[in-house]
N, C-alpha and C positions, 0 to 999 in steps of 0.2 A: 243260623241263617233262614232269612223270610225276607223272598222278596214280595212287597207289593204288586208288584203287578207283574203277568195281566192277573186280573181277580176275573175274568171267565176262566170256562172250563175249559178248556182245549177240544176238541171237536176229536181231537186223537184218544181221547179218555168217555169221549161219552156215550150213553149205553141206549138211545132210544129206537124200539123196533125197526125193521128193514119192510119200508109199504115197499107200494110196488112202482117200478121204472117207468109208466106210463108216463107220458110229458107233453104237453102241447106244440114242442118246440116242431118247427118244421121241420121235415127230413133230411135236408141240405145243410138246415144250421147244424141240424146237429151231430149229422156226418163231422161238421167242419168243427165244431163247438170238442168233441170226442177227439176229433186226430190232436187237437192243439191240446191235449190235459193227458197227464199221466201219471201211473202209480210213482210215491217216492219210494227208497225199500234200500236196505239196507243186506250185506250179504247174510247167508244164516252160518251159522258155527258147525263149519262141519265135522258129523258124530264119532267121525275117524279118527279123531283127533281131540276128542275131547279127552279133559285129564284126570273127572275124576268118574268114580266108581260109585256102581251102584249091586244093593240085595240079594237081583235077578235082571234079565234083560228087559232095557223098559219094554213097553206094549205099543210098540207103532201102530199096531195092526187098529190100536183102536182112534187113532189121529186118523180126523176126514183125508182119503187118498190128496185131494187139493193140498194142503196144507204139509203134508208129509213128503210131498214131492218136490215142493217148493223149494230153489236153493237163496230164494228170497226170502224177505220178510217186510210187509209193507206197513210205514208210519206217517203215510200222508199223501198229499196232490202237490200237485204242481201245474204248471200251464202259461205255453210258452207266449212272450208276447212281442218278439221279434225273428226275426232270422238267424238269431245266435241266444237270446235272450230266453229265462224262466223265471219264474216267480212264483212262491211257498210263503209260506208263512214263516218267523224265524224259528216259533216254537219248536216247530218239524227238526229241526237243526241239532234245537239246544243242548237234548238230551248227547249228542255225537258229539258236541264239542270235548266232550272232555271225557267219553267214556272210552275203553282200553280196548272192547271187542269188535267194537264196530269202527272202524280209521277212516271210511269213508260215506255219503251216502250214492245214490244213484234214482235216474227216471229208468221206468219201463210205460212201452204201452203196450197196446192191448194184445198188437202180435207174442207179449213176452220180450223183446228186441230188450236190454239194458244199455243204457250208457251212464259212466262213470262221470258225478261231479266234478268238473272242472276249477271252474277260475271261479272264489265270489268276488261278481262286480257292483252291489249295493249293497249293503244292513242298513235297518234301524231295528235299532230293540224295543224302544218306544212305541215304535206304531207297529211291530210284528211283522217284519218284513225283508223278505232276502231277494235281490237278484243272482242268478247265478248263470253261468255256460256249463257245458256242457262235453268230454272229450269226443270226438269224430262224429260229431251231427249239427246238424242244421236243422232250418225251419221250415219247410213249402209253405203250411199253414198255423198262422197265429193269431189270438185273439185279438180285435181292437180295442183299448183303452176307452170308454163315452165319459166323459163327466156328469156330473151329476145324477140327481133319481128323482124322484118324483112319488108321496105316500103314493100306497093302494095300488100301484102300479106292475103287471106280475112277474114275477124274476125267479129264478132255477138257480138251484145250489147244481154244482159238478162233480163229483169226488168218488172215491174209492172205496167204497162200499165195503167196511171188513176185509177186507184185503183182495173182493171177489169179483176185481172189475169195476167199470167206470159206471156211476149210476146218474142218476139228472133227476129230482125232485122237485114238486111244484112250490107256489106261495109269490105274498107281497107286502110289499114294503110297507110299512108297518108305525114307520116312526125312525124314532134317532137318541143317542146311549151319548151324553157326554165322555169321552176318556176320561179312566179312571183314574191317573193321578194326577190330572192336574186344570183337566177338560179343555184341553190345547187342544182338542177340536170333538165332531162327534160320530160315532159308530155307524153304523148303520143296522137299525133290524129288520128283521123279515120270518116268514115263517115256512120260508122253504125247509124241508126236509133237511136234517143231515142224520151223519152217521159217525163211527166211530171211521178216523181217515182221512173222512170232508174234509180236516184243517190244510189252510193254502192254497186250495181251491177256489174257482172265481164263480163268483156270483152272476150274473147274466141275463141283459132281457130279452124280448123273444126274438129279435136280432143275432145273439146270440156276441154281445157286445159285453163287455167287463164296466161293471155297474160298484163291485167291490169283491175285498179274497178273504175269504170266508176266515174266520177266526177261532171262534167260539161256540158254545151253545150255554144255552141257563133259559130254565124254565120252560124248552122246548120254543125256546127263540131264538134264532140263529144272527150270530154278531158278525159284522164285517167289515172291514176297511173297505172306506169307500175310494175311489181311482181319483182322486183328487188327494189325500195322502200320501199314495204310493206315485206321484207325480213329484209332492215335492220333498221326496227323500233323495238326500244329499250324492250326489255324482260320484264313483270314486272313494268314498268314505265309510267304513264300519262305524257309523256312532250306536256306541252301547251308553243308555242312561235308566239307569232302576232307583229306585231308593228302596235298602232294604234296611232289617231290623238286627240286629245281633242279640245272642241271650247266653250262657248255661247253662247244663242241665240241673246243676247242682246249686245254684243258689237264682230266686225268681226274676231278680234282675234285667231289664231289658234295656238298649242301649234305645236313641232315638233315634228314628229316618234318616238314614244316611246316604246322602248322593252317593252312587258309585257314576262317574263318569267316565268315559276315557271314547277314544277316538284312533281310528289303524286305517293306515294309506290304502286300497285297492284302489285297480285289481290286483291280486295273488291268488296263489292255488291254496285248495279249500285249507288240505293238509300244514302248510304252514304259517295261515293265517287260526287253523287249530293250536298250534302251537304257543301264540301268542297272544290267546284269548288267554290258556290255560294260567301264562304269568301274570297275565293283569287279573286276573279272578283268584286268584292263590295271593297277591302282595295285598292289593282291597285286603280279602277276607284277614290275613292277617296282623296288617296294621290296625285294623278293624276291629278285632275282639284284643289285642295288647291294650288299644285307648280304655277298652268296654273292660280288661280287668286295670288299669288305671287309673280309670275315673273311682272304681270301689275301692280300693288301695285299703282306705280306714274302715273298712266292712267287714272286706275278706278274713277269712281265716287264715292266721289268728289272728285278727286284729279287733279291738275294739272290745265293749263292754259285750257282744255278743257273742261274745265267742268262749265266753267264759269257763261256761259251762264243762263245754267240752273238753278245751282246756289240762280240767280239775278231773273228769272223768278219766276211771281205770279198766282201759278194756279187757272187758275176759270171754269173749267172743274167741271160740277155736278157728271160724272161719273167714274170711273178710267180710269187709264192713266196707262204705263210704259216710264222709263226715260232712250231709250237706245243711241249707238254710231253710227254716221252714220259711212256709212261705208263709205263716199265718202270723207265727211268735215272731220272725224271721231270726229267731238265734238258733246259732250254730250246732250241733246235736250228731252224736253220731247213730247213725240206723243199726236197726235188729230187722238184718234181711230172713224171708222164709227159703230156706231150703228143700230143694226135693237131693234127694240119694239114690245113686244103683252101683252095683256092685258091679265088678267086673273082673272076667275071670285071673282065678292064679292070687287070689287076697286085694284086687286092684281098687278103689272105687271112686267114683266123683259123685262131688255132691255141686250144686249150681243154683243160683239166684240171679233175679233179672231185677238191671239199679239204673233207671231212665235210658229205659234201652241200650246198657248195657250187660251184657251176662257176663257175671261172677263166677268161675270155676276154678273149682277144688283137689285134681287130681293125683290121687294116690298111687305110685306106680305099682305094677301087678313086678309078685317076683320075677319074672322073668325077663326084666327091664328094668336098665342097670336107672338109678334118680337121674343121672347126667346126661342120658342120650334122650331124656324129654327136652334138652336142651340143643345137644347137638347135636340132635334127629329131629326137628319141627316134623318131619312129617308124621315120627311115631305118636306126638304126643299128639296134635290133632285126630288119627285113626283112635287113639283111644279115646277122644271125646266124644268122637260120632257115634263107637261102641253106647254111653251113655250117655248120652240125648240126643232125641231121635231128630234129622234133619232131610228132610224130603223134597222129592224133585216130582211137579206132575206130570202128567204125560198121560192122554188117554183117560183123562177125570179118575187116573189109579195114582194115590200118591205113593213116588216111589224109594224108601229111605237110601241115603245119600251114607257111602262106607268110606270113600275116603276122596278126597278132593288133588291127590298128589303131592306133588313139592311145591311148594312156593314158592313165588317166584323175584322177593325178596326177603333178604334177613339183613338185619343189619341192629348196632346196640343200644339202647337207651337207659339215662341215668336219668330217674326223677328229684325233686328239690330235695329228697329227702333223704336222700345217696343211695338207694336201691336200684341192681343196676337194673335191668327188664331185657326179654330181645324180642324187637318186633317179627314179623312175619307176615307176610300177605300174600293168600291165595286169587288166583282167579278165574271163577265158574262161566267157561264161555256161554253154556247155556243163559241162560239169565243177565247177560252182560255183570256180573257181580264181584263185589270182592265179599272178603273176610280179611278182617285186619285182627290181629289176636300181637296182644303183649304182655310176654311167657317172664315172668322167676323164682325162679330157686325156691325153695323150702325143704325146711328135714321130711322125709318120706316122697317128695314129691312138687309139682307145680303150685301155682296161683296163676291163672289164664284169664286176662280181659280180654274178649269178647264182641265183635260188631259186625252183623250183619252188613251190608250197604249194597246198592248199584256204584257201579265204578263209575259215574257218572257225577258220583257224591260222594266219594272216595277221600279227597282235597280238605273238607274242612274237618277230616273226623282224622286229619294226620294230624292238623294240628287240639283238637279237641279230648281225644281219649289221652292221647298224652298228659292234658292236663286235669282226666276223672282223675287220674293213677293219683297226680299232688294231692286228689285227697281223700286216697284209698288206703283204708285200715288192711293191714295183713296181719296175721296172727304166726309164730313162729312156733309151732307144735307140732311133736313126735316123740319117736321113740327113742331110749336113748340109744337102739342099733343105727337108725334112722341119723341119728344128730354126726355118731362117729362116720358117715359116709358122707349126710351133707361136713361137715368140714373137711371138707378131704378139694371141697371145690373153694378157696377162697377168694377165687375170683370175682365169685356169685355170692360172697356177700352181702347185705348193706355196709353203709361207711361206720356205722354205728360197732355194727358186730362184727369188724374185721381182724380188733385186736383180740377178740373173746381167746380164752384157754381151756381147753377141756382133757381132762384123761380118767378115761370110763374104765377100771374092768370089773368085772361080768363077777357080779356076788362079792367083792373085797371093797372099790372104791370109788366115788365119782368128786372128781375135782374140776370146779368148774369156777370161769373170773371173765365178768360180761360188766361194761362201766361201772359203775359204784361197789359191785359187790363181789365174795370171793365162798363157795362151797369150798370144803370140803367135809364133806357125807362118807359114812364107813355101811354098811348093811349092820350096823344095829340100832341107826335111827333110818332106814329106809332098802325096803327090798329090791337093792341093785341088781334084777335081772335088765334082761337087753329089751325086755316088753313094758318097762318102766316108762312112764310118759316126764316129759317134760313139755312146758311150755314158759317161753319168755314171748309175752305182752307188752307192743311198746307202745306206747303215746309222747304227752307233750309231758314239758316241766320248764321251768323261767331258770333261767340264769343271770342276774343283771335284768337287764329290761327285754331279752330276748327272749324267745319262746323257741324252745330245742324239742327236739324227738331224743325222747328216752325210754330207758326200761324202765316197768311202771311195777310190774308185778311179773314175778315168780315162781311158779307152781311145779311139784313132783308128782305124782299120783304112783301109788304099786300097782302092778296090771293084775288084774283084772279083781280090783278091792276099791273100795270107797275110804282107803288109808293113801292120805294127801297131807299136803303143808303148802302154804301158800306164805309168802313174803309179796309186804303190799308196800309202796312208795305213794304217801297221800302229799300232795300240796297245802302248806296254808294257806286259807282261802285269801283271796281280796277281795274290799270292800263290797264289789260288785256280783262276786258269787248267790247264788240260790242260798232260801234260809237254812233248806235242807245243808248244802251240805257246811255252810257253818255249823249247826247244829251238831253233823257229823263230827267236826274241828275238836269243837268242846269235851263232846261224849271219849274222843279218844285221849285229847290231853291229858284227861280226868284219870283214864284207866278204865272207862267204865263196863259193865259190861258191854262184849264179851272178852274185853282186855282186860280181869284182871288176875287173870293165875288161875280161875280154879276151875275144874272140869263142873260141864252141863252138858243136858242128853237131848239129840232134838236128832228128829227121825232116825233115827237106829243108830245112832254112832256116837262116841262121844270126843269131846269134842274142846279146847281149852286156847286160847290167846294172850297176847304178851305184846306190848310197844317194846319196838327195839331197842335196849339202852344205847348199845354198843356205835347206834347210829347218830346218835345224837348231840347237834353242837356242843363241843364244850361253852359254859362258862352262859349257858340257853333253858330256858325249863321248855317241857313238854310244851304249851302252851305258844312261847315264842319262839318257835323253833323253825326254820323254812317251811320243815318237811318234817314228818315222821314217820317212820317205817313200821309196822306193825309183823307180828309172826304166827298163822292159824293153823292150826296143827286137829284130824278128823282121825277118828279111829274107828273100824263099825265094832256092833256092837256093846258093852256096860265093859267099860275099861276102869278100873280102881284109881282112882283122885291122884295115888302118890306115884302108881305109874308113868301119868298121863304129865305129872309134873315131871317127871325125871327126863319124860320123852322132850321135852317141850327145852327143861333146861343143855340138853345134848345139844338140840336142832339151835339154840342161843349161842354154843358155843360153836358151831359148826358153820355159821352163817355170820362174816366180818366183814366191816365197811372198806370198801378200796380207797384207795389218796394215791391222786397223781395220773390218773387214767384218762387215753384222751378225749377229748371233749367229743359231746356227740353234736351229732347236725343240727347247725341252725336252722330254720325255717323259714323260707323267704314269702312273703306275702303276691312279691310282683311277680305279671306276668314274666317269663324266661322270654329272653330277645329276639327278635322277630328273625331273624340268620340261621336261627336254633330249635323254632318254634316248629317245623314242619318241612318234611323230607320230601 
């Protein structure tokens, strides 16, 4: 989601150097202005209640004294305009509206006294201004709002500089700029200096009268809302208006600019208003994203010609991948993510890659951690992740490694559109008002985790986006045979397409497996059946009538520590829209050309042989006319006699047979889920 306004960089985020504090304001005027101006602050999280653990004690002695001993964090400036009212820029409050850690704001005076925000009296999002009161405080001095301004007249910004107190800086009015969204009014431009923290402070004339509310900085120019627009605010109303574009990370299309408009009655307590704003924002986001997906329904995977290549592709990766739409060709394709690998104690392992700002982790459980505990105990999985991936907190200029986020504050189930069960968990990091959102699914030997690190104020959109991201995520089911034995004990954690899978393994004797359309009845003469033999079931897509279904596309078993393996593949009859390469490949398979000649050949130090499996051929059809073709490929290390290879191939062809009457694979739905299920 991208807000089109404000286009100016808030002063809270500005980075200009702090200049001198000398001004031309008369001492009495300066005293009156500073007495009526305040810092806007939020309560700093209590370090004693921090659930996060670190590799060593945090070096607080390296943090400046005034910061490490300040119980508050300064976020902006406000000023009194009457006995009971204050004004600041709305964007000073905006991140607090949806924050988990900062439940409210406060004002602080020069004597370090603090008052909590009480009631919101008026709010105008487009003008970026807000009026409010505070608990237990009225004002003996406030600033007069002067109508109008003159070019070249002297003005002064009054604001909290870097959280170190109010600073008054001189300049002059240099012109105006039309309001960015529709030019409905002009912003006031001045050369008066601003620092991080000036947002919401007054721009005053030499008599201390307010001519504008400081909103932002761009190219060393201060932009302010003229007082005439401050007076134009609707009384007793929170008016929200913005133009927003929506997009999704795995396809390049964006929505047109949508108007987000709603009004809420005021005055009301700020915590109550926060809750209502959150409801309105969530509803608008879900409706807008659902509309974006619905508008592209004929183009989203697996619909339309652009999906054909990805449907026909046979996934071979043993790592998570994503299905995305190329920004140039507009074709859907399966990614080839570059993974990093770190070993964990006791034979654990972590592989991770980043895809469109989401981290994908494949976590192999250590010997002393049961695979089921990676779901039953979310903290266990996250602590292992933090052992293999470096996450830090910067304190005193040092990056201190995080070793644990503690326990998640929310855990709940989720099932994606392919029928795969996930477990959602959310952690809160108070020190940066952050959230860690994870979705975890069980696989043989471990888990796959999709992880997003985000500000807590930005969590809501990701509660919609990340589940949709899972719908376009490829997950391999791969592990040693002993891993499969353990994995299949957790039937409630299996994807719907594999819930009826049968698996009977006896070390050194037999492996009997049935999944979807194939049955394997293997003994030790065909493959070395040790507990470390590696089995991969690669799920992909195929067609059933007019539907695209989630289906088994590849079965592979390789022997422990040897490049001896066989692969069973399901090839889809190409549609006319398939790429030429796929059309040619199908013809080569149908005509049983190399390597499908049932003749041994040598390649890369191994003997190899392959065949089209005749038992899977539909009765009354030829290879070329079959809706699907199934091939078996066998490799043995070194030079193996052709007669032996043919015998091995024939034995496997007999041991691998088709299954009829199996349960249907999960049909892929291209449309967005219903709004009430999309974000919780």
